[in-house]
C-alpha positions as CSV (number, residue, x, y, z in Angstrom):
1,X,151.1,46.7,102.3
2,X,148.5,48.7,104.1
3,X,145.0,48.4,102.7
4,X,143.9,51.2,100.4
5,X,141.4,53.6,101.9
6,X,137.8,53.0,100.8
7,X,136.3,55.7,98.8
8,X,133.8,57.8,100.7
9,X,132.1,59.2,97.6
10,X,131.3,62.8,97.0
11,X,129.9,64.5,100.1
12,X,126.9,66.7,99.5
13,X,126.8,69.9,101.3
14,X,123.3,70.5,102.8
15,X,121.5,73.5,101.2
16,X,121.8,76.7,103.2
17,X,118.9,78.8,104.3
18,X,120.0,81.3,101.7
19,X,119.6,78.7,98.9
20,X,116.1,77.9,100.2
21,X,115.1,81.5,100.1
22,X,116.6,81.9,96.6
23,X,114.7,78.9,95.3
24,X,111.4,80.0,96.8
25,X,111.9,83.4,95.2
26,X,112.6,81.9,91.8
27,X,109.6,79.6,92.1
28,X,107.4,82.6,93.1
29,X,108.5,84.7,90.2
30,X,107.9,81.8,87.8
31,X,104.3,81.5,89.1
32,X,103.7,85.2,88.7
33,X,104.9,85.0,85.1
34,X,102.5,82.1,84.3
35,X,99.6,84.0,85.8
36,X,100.5,87.2,83.9
37,X,100.6,85.3,80.6
38,X,97.2,83.7,81.4
39,X,95.7,87.1,82.1
40,X,97.0,88.6,78.9
41,X,95.5,85.6,76.9
42,X,92.2,86.1,78.7
43,X,92.1,89.8,77.9
44,X,93.0,89.0,74.2
45,X,90.1,86.5,74.0
46,X,87.5,88.7,75.7
47,X,88.5,91.7,73.7
48,X,87.7,90.0,70.5
49,X,91.2,89.8,69.0
50,X,93.9,92.4,68.7
51,X,91.5,95.2,69.8
52,X,89.1,95.6,72.7
53,X,86.0,97.6,73.6
54,X,88.2,100.2,75.2
55,X,90.4,100.5,72.1
56,X,87.3,100.8,69.9
57,X,85.7,103.5,71.9
58,X,88.9,105.6,72.0
59,X,89.5,105.2,68.2
60,X,85.8,106.0,67.4
61,X,85.7,109.1,69.7
62,X,89.0,110.3,68.3
63,X,87.4,110.1,64.8
64,X,84.4,112.2,66.0
65,X,82.0,109.2,66.3
66,X,79.8,108.2,69.2
67,X,79.5,104.7,70.6
68,X,76.5,103.5,72.6
69,X,76.4,100.2,74.5
70,X,72.9,99.0,75.3
71,X,71.9,95.8,77.1
72,X,70.9,93.4,74.4
73,X,67.4,92.0,74.0
74,X,66.4,88.3,73.7
75,X,66.8,87.0,70.1
76,X,63.4,85.4,69.5
77,X,61.8,84.8,66.1
78,X,58.7,86.8,66.8
79,X,58.8,89.0,63.7
80,X,56.8,87.0,61.2
81,X,57.6,88.8,58.0
82,X,60.9,90.1,56.6
83,X,59.6,93.7,56.4
84,X,58.2,93.5,59.9
85,X,59.4,95.4,63.0
86,X,59.4,94.9,66.7
87,X,58.2,97.4,69.4
88,X,61.0,96.1,71.6
89,X,63.8,97.4,69.5
90,X,65.7,99.9,71.6
91,X,68.2,101.4,69.1
92,X,67.9,103.0,65.7
93,X,68.9,101.1,63.6
94,X,68.1,98.0,65.7
95,X,71.0,96.0,67.0
96,X,69.5,93.1,69.0
97,X,66.2,91.5,69.9
98,X,63.3,90.0,68.0
99,X,63.9,89.3,64.4
100,X,62.8,87.3,61.3
101,X,63.9,83.7,61.0
102,X,65.9,84.2,57.8
103,X,69.0,86.6,57.8
104,X,70.0,88.9,55.0
105,X,72.4,87.6,52.4
106,X,75.9,89.0,53.2
107,X,77.2,91.6,50.9
108,X,76.9,95.2,49.6
109,X,73.5,96.7,48.8
110,X,72.4,99.8,47.0
111,X,68.9,99.6,48.5
112,X,67.9,99.4,52.1
113,X,67.6,95.9,53.6
114,X,64.9,94.6,56.0
115,X,66.0,95.3,59.5
116,X,64.1,92.3,60.9
117,X,66.4,90.1,58.8
118,X,69.6,92.1,59.5
119,X,69.2,91.7,63.3
120,X,69.4,88.0,62.7
121,X,72.8,88.5,61.0
122,X,73.9,90.4,64.1
123,X,72.9,87.5,66.2
124,X,75.3,85.3,64.2
125,X,78.2,87.7,64.9
126,X,77.9,90.0,61.9
127,X,78.4,93.7,61.7
128,X,75.9,96.0,59.9
129,X,77.2,99.1,58.3
130,X,74.4,101.4,57.2
131,X,74.5,105.0,55.9
132,X,72.0,107.8,55.6
133,X,70.6,109.5,52.5
134,X,72.8,112.6,52.9
135,X,76.1,110.7,53.0
136,X,78.3,111.8,50.0
137,X,78.9,109.3,47.2
138,X,82.6,109.6,47.8
139,X,82.1,108.4,51.4
140,X,79.9,105.6,50.2
141,X,82.6,104.5,47.8
142,X,85.0,104.4,50.8
143,X,82.6,102.3,52.7
144,X,82.3,99.8,49.8
145,X,86.0,99.6,49.5
146,X,86.3,98.9,53.2
147,X,83.6,96.3,53.1
148,X,85.3,94.5,50.2
149,X,88.3,94.1,52.5
150,X,86.0,92.8,55.3
151,X,83.6,90.6,53.4
152,X,83.1,87.9,56.1
153,X,80.1,88.7,58.3
154,X,79.5,92.2,56.9
155,X,76.4,93.8,55.4
156,X,76.6,97.3,53.9
157,X,73.4,99.0,52.9
158,X,71.6,102.4,52.9
159,X,69.4,103.5,55.8
160,X,67.9,106.8,54.6
161,X,66.7,108.0,58.1
162,X,70.3,108.2,59.3
163,X,70.7,111.5,57.3
164,X,74.4,112.4,57.0
165,X,75.5,109.6,59.5
166,X,77.0,106.2,59.2
167,X,76.0,103.5,61.7
168,X,77.9,100.4,62.7
169,X,76.0,97.8,64.7
170,X,77.1,94.7,66.5
171,X,75.6,92.3,69.0
172,X,78.1,90.9,71.5
173,X,77.7,88.2,74.1
174,X,80.7,87.3,76.2
175,X,79.4,83.8,76.9
176,X,77.3,82.1,74.2
177,X,75.8,79.8,76.8
178,X,74.1,82.9,78.2
179,X,72.7,84.5,75.0
180,X,70.5,86.9,76.9
181,X,73.4,88.5,78.8
182,X,75.0,90.6,76.1
183,X,75.5,94.1,74.8
184,X,74.4,95.8,71.6
185,X,76.9,98.3,70.3
186,X,75.9,101.1,67.9
187,X,78.5,103.6,66.6
188,X,77.5,106.6,64.6
189,X,79.9,108.7,62.5
190,X,79.6,111.6,60.1
191,X,82.6,110.5,58.1
192,X,84.5,107.3,57.2
193,X,87.7,106.7,59.3
194,X,89.5,103.5,58.5
195,X,91.2,103.2,61.9
196,X,88.0,103.7,63.8
197,X,86.0,101.3,61.7
198,X,88.7,98.7,61.9
199,X,88.8,99.0,65.7
200,X,85.0,98.5,65.8
201,X,85.3,95.3,63.7
202,X,88.2,94.0,65.7
203,X,86.5,94.5,69.0
204,X,82.9,93.3,68.3
205,X,82.7,91.1,65.2
206,X,82.0,87.3,65.4
207,X,80.8,87.4,69.1
208,X,77.1,87.1,68.7
209,X,74.8,84.9,70.8
210,X,74.9,82.3,68.0
211,X,78.5,81.8,67.1
212,X,78.8,80.9,63.4
213,X,82.2,80.2,61.9
214,X,83.4,83.4,60.2
215,X,84.1,81.5,57.0
216,X,80.4,80.6,56.8
217,X,79.4,84.2,56.8
218,X,80.5,84.9,53.2
219,X,79.0,87.2,50.5
220,X,76.1,85.5,48.7
221,X,75.2,83.5,51.9
222,X,72.8,84.2,54.7
């Protein structure tokens, strides 16, 4: 009997140039997708959560508010008494710079608080909501209700000199290792607008030069 033919195995067809081009295209698209995801994540982080500074400005201006961004001042403890002030403060109310060594206790106040202490809260990533002496009681009640829904890292208090305006202050530093390279944000509104206030909180809260965990900035604590 003639010997059986030996198996030659399965022959592999060498890839064509078209296959190479297709594989390179797929690889390139995959790389682009990875980069896009990374950029979105970075934008989310820098923007401070679901909102960003651009979103906050648009929401505030739509509500009739103004938003000023001022280069922040160095956070030094050169104010030696809680009731003291600093000639270096460059916004009214102050939003960054020299302050007293002990912050205000977080919560809702019916009397003005010491600004030298409140600036220290902002350094820790808090937001200060203050209202003038001509703001209607109905609006103050809205502010209190809003603050009760945003208790972490928030101080609400009167600031008579604001007149009929409400001020929201925040001190933001993109890189906490460079605490002197930040921005102080101050919004002023003549009415309460939940969407605008929420956008401000989302964009700027918990991003101070000294990053304290949000759960440590609770009512009754300083």
